[in-house]
C-alpha positions in Angstrom: 131.4 -172.9 52.2 130.2 -176.4 51.3 130.0 -177.5 55.0 127.4 -174.8 55.8 124.9 -175.8 53.2 123.1 -178.4 55.4 122.9 -175.8 58.1 121.2 -173.3 55.9 118.7 -175.8 54.6 117.8 -176.8 58.1 117.6 -173.3 59.5 114.9 -172.0 57.1 112.3 -173.9 59.0 113.4 -172.8 62.4 112.1 -169.9 64.5 114.5 -166.9 65.1 116.8 -167.5 68.0 117.2 -165.3 71.0 120.8 -166.6 71.5 123.7 -164.3 70.8 127.2 -165.6 70.1 130.6 -164.0 69.5 134.1 -165.3 69.0 137.6 -164.0 68.9 141.2 -165.0 69.5 144.3 -163.3 70.8 148.0 -164.2 70.2 149.6 -165.6 73.4 152.9 -166.7 71.8 155.8 -166.1 74.2 159.0 -164.4 73.3 162.2 -166.2 72.2 164.2 -167.6 75.1 161.1 -168.4 77.1 161.4 -171.7 79.1 159.3 -174.4 77.5 156.9 -176.8 79.1 156.1 -180.5 78.6 159.1 -182.5 79.8 161.4 -183.1 82.8 164.4 -181.1 81.3 164.7 -177.4 81.0 164.9 -175.9 77.5 164.5 -172.4 76.2 162.5 -171.6 73.0 164.7 -170.8 70.0 161.7 -169.3 68.1 158.2 -169.9 66.9 157.0 -172.4 64.3 153.2 -171.5 64.7 151.6 -169.1 66.9 149.8 -169.9 70.2 146.3 -168.5 70.8 143.6 -167.9 73.4 140.4 -168.6 71.6 137.1 -167.6 73.1 133.4 -168.0 72.3 130.9 -166.1 74.4 127.2 -167.2 74.6 124.3 -165.1 75.8 120.7 -166.2 76.3 118.0 -164.4 78.2 120.5 -162.2 80.0 122.7 -165.2 81.1 126.3 -165.2 79.7 129.0 -167.8 79.6 132.4 -168.1 78.0 134.4 -171.1 76.6 138.1 -170.3 76.2 140.7 -172.7 74.8 144.4 -171.9 75.4 147.3 -173.3 73.5 149.2 -174.1 76.6 150.4 -177.1 78.7 147.7 -176.5 81.2 146.0 -174.0 83.4 146.8 -172.9 86.9 144.5 -171.8 89.7 146.1 -168.4 89.9 145.8 -167.8 86.1 142.2 -168.8 86.3 141.4 -166.5 89.1 143.1 -163.5 87.6 141.7 -164.1 84.1 138.2 -164.4 85.5 138.5 -161.2 87.5 139.6 -159.2 84.5 136.8 -160.8 82.3 134.1 -159.9 84.8 135.3 -156.4 85.1 135.6 -155.9 81.3 132.4 -157.8 80.2 130.1 -158.3 83.2 130.3 -162.0 82.4 130.5 -163.6 85.9 133.9 -165.1 86.6 132.3 -168.3 87.6 130.7 -168.6 84.2 134.0 -168.6 82.3 135.6 -172.0 81.5 139.3 -171.9 80.7 140.8 -175.1 79.3 144.2 -176.0 77.9 145.1 -177.9 74.6 148.0 -179.3 76.5 150.6 -178.5 73.8 154.0 -179.8 74.9 155.7 -177.0 72.8 154.3 -174.1 74.8 155.7 -172.0 77.7 156.3 -173.1 81.3 153.5 -171.6 83.4 155.2 -169.8 86.3 153.6 -170.7 89.6 154.7 -171.9 93.0 155.1 -175.6 92.0 158.5 -177.2 92.3 158.5 -178.7 88.8 157.6 -175.4 87.1 160.4 -173.7 89.0 162.9 -176.3 88.1 162.0 -176.0 84.4 162.7 -172.2 84.4 159.4 -170.9 85.9 161.2 -168.5 88.3 163.1 -166.8 85.5 162.0 -163.1 84.9 160.9 -163.8 81.4 158.5 -166.5 82.6 157.2 -164.4 85.5 156.6 -161.5 83.3 154.8 -163.6 80.7 152.5 -165.1 83.4 151.7 -161.7 84.6 150.5 -160.5 81.3 148.7 -163.7 80.3 145.4 -163.1 82.1 145.1 -159.8 80.3 145.5 -161.4 76.9 142.9 -164.1 77.8 140.5 -161.4 79.0 141.1 -159.5 75.7 139.9 -162.5 73.7 136.8 -162.8 75.8 136.1 -159.1 75.6 136.4 -159.1 71.8 134.1 -162.1 71.6 131.6 -160.4 73.9 131.6 -157.3 71.7 131.2 -159.3 68.5 128.1 -161.1 69.6 125.3 -161.5 67.1 122.0 -163.5 66.9 123.0 -167.1 66.2 121.9 -170.5 65.7 123.6 -173.6 67.1 124.2 -176.9 65.3 125.6 -180.1 66.7 126.9 -183.5 65.7 129.4 -186.2 66.8 131.9 -187.9 64.6 134.4 -190.8 65.0 138.0 -191.0 64.4 139.4 -194.3 65.7 142.7 -194.4 63.9 144.6 -191.6 65.7 144.6 -192.2 69.4 145.9 -195.1 71.4 146.0 -196.0 75.1 149.6 -195.6 76.2 149.4 -198.1 79.2 149.9 -201.8 78.3 149.7 -205.2 80.0 153.1 -206.7 79.7 154.2 -210.3 79.5 155.8 -210.1 83.0 152.5 -209.2 84.6 153.2 -205.5 85.0 151.4 -202.6 83.4 153.9 -200.6 81.2 153.8 -197.0 80.1 154.9 -196.0 76.5 156.7 -199.3 76.2 158.2 -198.4 72.8 157.2 -199.4 69.3 157.3 -203.1 68.3 158.0 -204.1 71.9 157.7 -208.0 71.9 156.7 -207.9 75.6 153.5 -206.0 75.0 150.3 -208.2 75.5 147.5 -205.7 75.1 146.3 -202.1 76.0 145.4 -201.6 79.7 142.5 -199.4 78.8 140.2 -198.0 76.1 140.3 -194.9 74.0 137.6 -192.4 73.2 137.4 -192.0 69.4 134.3 -189.6 69.4 134.6 -186.2 67.8 131.9 -183.9 69.1 131.4 -180.8 67.1 129.2 -177.6 67.8 128.9 -174.8 65.4 127.6 -171.3 65.9 126.2 -169.6 62.8 124.8 -166.0 62.3 121.2 -165.4 61.3 122.3 -163.0 58.5 120.8 -163.2 55.1 124.0 -164.8 54.1 125.0 -166.7 57.2 128.6 -166.8 58.4 130.4 -169.2 60.7 131.1 -167.6 64.1 132.9 -170.4 65.7 133.3 -174.2 65.7 133.9 -176.0 69.0 135.7 -179.4 68.5 136.5 -182.0 71.1 138.9 -184.9 70.9 140.7 -187.2 73.3 144.4 -187.4 72.6 147.6 -185.9 74.1 149.2 -183.1 72.3 152.8 -184.3 72.4 153.6 -184.6 68.7 156.0 -182.0 67.7 158.8 -181.7 70.3 161.8 -179.5 69.7 162.6 -175.9 70.6 160.0 -174.0 68.7 156.7 -172.9 70.0 153.8 -174.8 68.3 150.1 -175.3 68.9 150.7 -179.0 67.8 147.9 -180.8 65.9 145.2 -178.5 67.3 146.9 -175.6 65.4 146.7 -177.5 62.1 143.0 -178.3 62.8 142.2 -174.6 63.4 144.1 -173.4 60.3 142.4 -176.0 58.1 138.9 -175.1 59.4 139.6 -171.4 58.9 140.4 -172.0 55.2 137.0 -173.7 54.9 134.7 -171.6 57.1 136.5 -168.2 56.6 139.1 -166.4 58.6 136.5 -164.8 60.8 135.6 -168.2 62.2 137.3 -169.2 65.4 138.1 -172.9 66.3 137.8 -173.6 70.0 139.4 -176.9 70.8 138.5 -178.9 74.0 140.8 -181.8 75.1 139.0 -184.8 76.3 140.1 -187.1 79.1 143.4 -188.3 77.7 145.6 -188.7 80.8 146.5 -192.2 79.5 145.9 -191.5 75.7 148.5 -190.5 73.1 149.1 -190.8 69.3 151.7 -193.5 69.4 150.8 -196.7 67.6 153.2 -199.4 69.0 152.1 -201.9 66.4 154.5 -200.4 63.8 158.0 -198.9 63.7 157.3 -195.8 61.7 158.4 -192.5 63.3 155.7 -190.4 64.8 157.3 -187.2 65.8 157.6 -183.7 64.4 155.6 -181.2 62.4 154.7 -183.7 59.6 153.1 -185.9 62.3 151.2 -183.0 63.6 150.0 -182.1 60.1 148.9 -185.8 59.6 146.9 -185.8 62.9 145.4 -182.4 62.5 144.6 -182.9 58.9 142.8 -186.2 59.5 140.9 -184.7 62.4 139.9 -181.8 60.4 138.6 -184.1 57.7 136.3 -185.9 60.2 135.1 -182.5 61.6 134.2 -181.4 58.0 132.4 -184.7 57.4 130.4 -184.2 60.5 129.7 -180.6 59.5 127.9 -181.8 56.5 125.3 -183.6 58.6 124.9 -181.3 61.6 121.5 -181.1 63.4 120.0 -177.9 64.9 120.5 -178.0 68.6 117.3 -177.8 70.6 116.4 -174.5 72.1 116.6 -174.0 75.8 118.2 -172.0 78.6 121.9 -171.3 79.2 122.8 -172.7 82.6 126.1 -172.6 84.4 126.9 -174.6 87.7 130.1 -175.4 89.5 131.3 -176.9 92.7 134.6 -177.5 94.5 135.6 -181.1 95.1 137.8 -182.0 98.0 140.4 -184.5 96.9 142.8 -186.2 99.4 146.5 -186.0 98.8 148.6 -188.9 97.6 150.3 -190.5 100.5 153.8 -189.2 101.2 155.9 -190.1 104.2 158.2 -187.6 106.0 161.2 -189.9 105.3 160.7 -189.3 101.6 160.9 -185.5 101.6 164.6 -184.7 102.0 165.8 -187.3 99.4 163.2 -185.9 97.0 164.4 -182.4 97.6 167.9 -183.6 96.7 166.7 -185.0 93.4 164.7 -181.9 92.5 167.9 -179.8 93.1 169.9 -182.1 90.9 167.3 -181.7 88.1 167.1 -177.9 88.6 170.9 -177.6 88.5 170.9 -179.8 85.3 173.5 -182.1 86.9 174.6 -184.8 84.5 173.9 -187.7 84.5 170.3 -186.8 85.5 168.5 -189.0 87.9 166.4 -191.8 86.5 163.2 -190.5 85.0 160.8 -192.1 87.3 163.0 -191.0 90.3 162.5 -187.5 89.0 158.7 -187.9 88.6 158.5 -189.3 92.2 160.7 -186.5 93.6 158.5 -183.7 92.2 155.4 -185.4 93.4 156.8 -185.9 97.0 157.9 -182.3 97.2 154.7 -180.7 95.9 152.5 -182.9 98.1 154.6 -182.4 101.1 154.4 -178.6 100.7 150.6 -178.7 101.1 151.1 -179.8 104.8 148.2 -182.1 104.6 145.8 -179.7 103.1 143.5 -181.5 100.5 143.2 -180.3 96.9 140.0 -178.4 96.2 139.6 -178.0 92.4 136.4 -177.0 90.6 134.1 -179.0 88.4 131.9 -176.8 86.2 129.2 -177.5 83.8 127.9 -175.1 81.1 124.7 -176.4 79.3 122.7 -175.0 76.5 119.2 -176.4 76.2 118.6 -180.1 76.9 121.2 -181.5 74.4 124.5 -179.7 74.9 126.7 -179.7 78.0 130.4 -178.9 78.5 132.1 -180.2 81.6 135.4 -178.9 83.1 137.8 -181.3 84.8 140.9 -180.1 86.6 143.7 -182.3 85.5 145.0 -185.0 83.2 142.1 -187.4 83.7 142.1 -191.1 82.6 139.8 -191.9 79.7 137.7 -194.4 81.6 136.5 -191.6 83.9 135.5 -189.4 81.0 133.6 -192.3 79.4 131.7 -192.8 82.7 130.7 -189.2 82.8 129.4 -189.3 79.2 127.6 -192.6 79.8 125.7 -191.2 82.7 124.9 -187.8 81.3 121.3 -187.0 80.4 122.5 -184.6 77.7 122.7 -185.9 74.1 126.1 -184.3 73.5 128.4 -184.1 76.6 131.8 -182.6 76.0 134.6 -182.9 78.5 137.4 -180.2 78.8 140.3 -181.4 80.9 143.1 -179.2 82.3 140.3 -176.7 83.0 140.2 -173.9 85.5 143.4 -175.0 87.1 145.0 -178.5 87.4 145.8 -181.0 90.0 148.0 -183.1 87.7 147.3 -186.8 86.8 143.9 -188.2 87.8 144.0 -192.1 87.3 141.3 -194.6 88.0 141.1 -196.6 91.2 142.3 -199.7 89.2 145.4 -197.8 87.7 146.5 -196.9 91.3 147.0 -200.6 91.9 149.0 -201.0 88.6 151.4 -198.2 89.1 153.8 -196.6 86.6 154.3 -193.0 85.4 150.8 -191.4 85.9 150.3 -193.0 89.3 153.7 -192.1 90.5 153.1 -188.5 89.4 149.6 -188.1 90.8 149.3 -185.5 93.5 145.8 -186.8 94.4 145.0 -190.0 96.2 143.2 -193.1 94.9 139.5 -192.5 94.4 139.9 -188.8 93.5 138.9 -189.4 89.8 135.7 -191.1 90.9 134.9 -188.1 93.1 135.1 -185.9 90.0 132.9 -188.2 88.1 130.3 -188.2 90.9 130.3 -184.4 91.0 130.0 -184.0 87.2 127.1 -186.5 87.2 125.4 -184.6 90.0 125.5 -181.3 88.2 124.6 -182.7 84.8 121.5 -184.5 86.3 120.4 -181.5 88.3 119.4 -179.8 85.1 116.7 -182.3 84.5 115.3 -182.5 88.0 111.7 -181.1 88.4 
């Protein structure tokens, strides 16, 4: 295990830790025929290319426990989060509020059955989907319970790498003065990206204190949509390649927990060339390059400073996107056309707007109340949950204002409110803004709450 050598050398001069850590994973791959998520057209899975997993790491320090759980799914729902936390608390005594569930956002995973109109139109009301959703919290809880049982005294190491050749902002200033979304490769009307990227690759490793130390888990964070593979076979996308590669280096017992950064406006498409960027070969390229950077970082990890394990959380009230009464019935008609798979299908952005209008109207004016959660370990490491597909600028603001040396953002966590653009993006429009269920300023509210919790740890 070449990547462990620097850790072992560093650890010889460190005092014994009172931290215990365990990790485990469970298979959450749906059966053949399950409706698939990710797009605006219904499709049933014809099989599995590579398995989907719930991957958990449980931390315990001075009687305080917390769990980080990554899920190879399109997102998380509030119902799934609530049910999973209840089962986890019953099985492990880890408080439900100390469990952070976050999705890798694979677009080749299952539709998550809930009450939302879009999920229903994509097959979420089918028995196979309802049954899968009923069993999913049990499988998530199983991963956490196994991780809790496997806890051993451990040391923590941290580092941050950089991979700036994989991710691109998918919104662009166009020559006609508009802001385009996924404008296509080699589009001559593209002027420049409408926003930045976040190339950072935070890594945290948990290693046993055995005479011959073993890797327990590696947490990796990266900011890039998982919409690489496509097709009709379940796949964890580039994150699956990353996990498989690290397991070959660190040992099959080691679990890779992947957290997705704020990539609501970030994907892997480089519009400056015409080469295809779709399929499993592309996922292998992305996952392989990311794994290479992670392993490079592993050769230079530093021991994380000792300190308490702290969990905080708060609900944030987000106003709904404005929807008029006159929009509702036409929107319902479009949703029905999509659900009935009528051809030709309505225009794409008309579909996007229709689902947004219907789902916002169904709330009858009741604001969204998602959670922002922070799990911190010592004075250097903090994990932040964000409840949706958040624009990268908002994540960068949280990181810039954090007093922790290494702040890691997990979006699509503990439930999702959909897209969360910046205030500026609301004035520019296009796909993410049309889709957003929350109103302008919602993202900045999430930033403020995250900053409040992160800074509270350092108040005297």
